[in-house]
Structure formats: structure tokens, C-alpha cells
C-alpha angles and dihedrals in degrees: 000000000000121000114252115253110229125190126219104172095178092052092047091052092046091053089047091057092050093049090048094050089049088056100053124079099231148358114318129195125248094252094050090050090053092047094048093048091043092239132124118257089241092057092058100036098091093037092055089047092054094045090050093048093050090051099247095116137019140195128239127217089280094052093251118145128236137166119264123214093260094103090049090051091050094050093044091055092061103025120097088226089072092074089052092049093049093051091044095058097078096048090044091050090050090052094048093050098042096044099030092227129113122248135192142183122229139175140193120253124170094332094316132105112224124192107224103176136014138184122195120228126240099229114119091245121029150125134275120201107205115245109238093026120139125221140180105259091207090065102045131078091228092045092054089047090053093048090051090058096056128094110263096252093050091043090057091048093048090051092048091051090046091054088053095048096042104040118191124227130207100053134281095313088068096054117126113262109209119212105185125188119243116293112272096024108154101186128041133167136176149129115303113258094221109029120057111221094027120115122192126210114188133183125192116230113212099204097161137257095305093068134064116240109291130192132194110212138181118199107203125197108223132189122238094274099022124114131204108266117243091228089062090058094044091046094049092051090049088050091051090050091049091052092051093047094045088054 
């Protein structure tokens, strides 16, 4: 016997809004949401109000909408990764305090790199990678490290999905060129592709088959002639090992 196919148009449109907001880099006005989803502003008005009232989305000072962390909190409550994140916080905090640099955990999900935990450094001037932010794994040091530790078939699929999520503009000459480290590389460092003066140090966490690929990364702010200190690299790998052992 086939399962009945029920329709819930309002629910479908609400999910469509959430998925769209998750795919854009920042807050976006009501009219732009409607235009992107090929809906009228009136169709989405009440849905946006409900989603805002329930805490899934919020508006900034310019009345542009963005996702809150509610979805992340919901998934973290039921996801096995939550236990790892909880146990990682103390070692990450120790690293941030002892080395002065921020650090964050991220994973790959459907071609996107999601930051799932972050600790700010104690240096007078530094960076903060937003928890819950989404990045193109082809363009980040940690993302390329995660891709290199996937089986070939899954790696190709993740790269394909990334190209669909983060579409390039300006023709074929602007397409992302991926330079991955050797397969099985567990530590990777290099200058940030987007931010001059930022140096990324990434360590792969081999947490077993029950987990998606996870990386511990520290994004360091360097002066014009400054280099990343070796003790940062050593300390971050030690932190990664502590997290894996504690789990």
C-alpha cells in the first residue's frame, strides 16, 4: 500500500525561506527574499512574521532578515556531534588563553563547511570566526583539509555540492580552482584566501565513522613581516589530540 501524499503549502514555503536564508552570506530584505524565491511579498509576509515570532529568524536595524542560532541549537541537542563539541570546549578555551589566538571547530555537511564551536583569543587584537557561519570548503584551509580526508567518491560529491551552493559569477575564468593537500594529510596551514594578514592553521580530527569530517582551526592575525609561531601549530595539534582522547 502506498503512503498518502499530503500537502502543506505554508510549511513548504516556510522551509523554503529557512533554506534560502541559510544559503546567503548576510541579512536580506523581505522584497529580495520574495524576488529570489519567485514569490510575491504578500505570500511571504505572514510566514516571515511567524518565523520571527518563533525565533528562527530575526531582523537587523535595516529590517533585513537573517537566521538565528535556534536551528543550530535544535540540531545540536539531538546530534552526536554535540557531545564532541561539549568536550572540546575546555581544551579549545585552554588553547585560546595560552596562545592568545582564536580557534574553532567546523565540519562538512552537504558541500558546505559549518562552524560548530568557537573560542575567542586573548590577544589585544584578533579575529573571531562566527559560530554557525557557513563557508565554501574549497576556499578555506580547513575545508581543503577536510576534503582531503574523504574517500574519493564522497570528496567528488562534496565538491560538486559546494559548486552548486556557492555559484561563481563572471564566466568560466572565475571558477574556483581547488588545490587539495595529499590524501590523508592531518595538518595544514597557509595564508587565508580572502583576508590579507590572516594565517590559518588547521588540524583534522579523526573521530571515527560515526562523525562527519571535523577540523580544529586557528585563524591568526599577523603583521606585515610577522610569521605564525611554531608553538601555535604544536599547541593546536596537542589540543586536537586532547579532544579526540577525551571523546
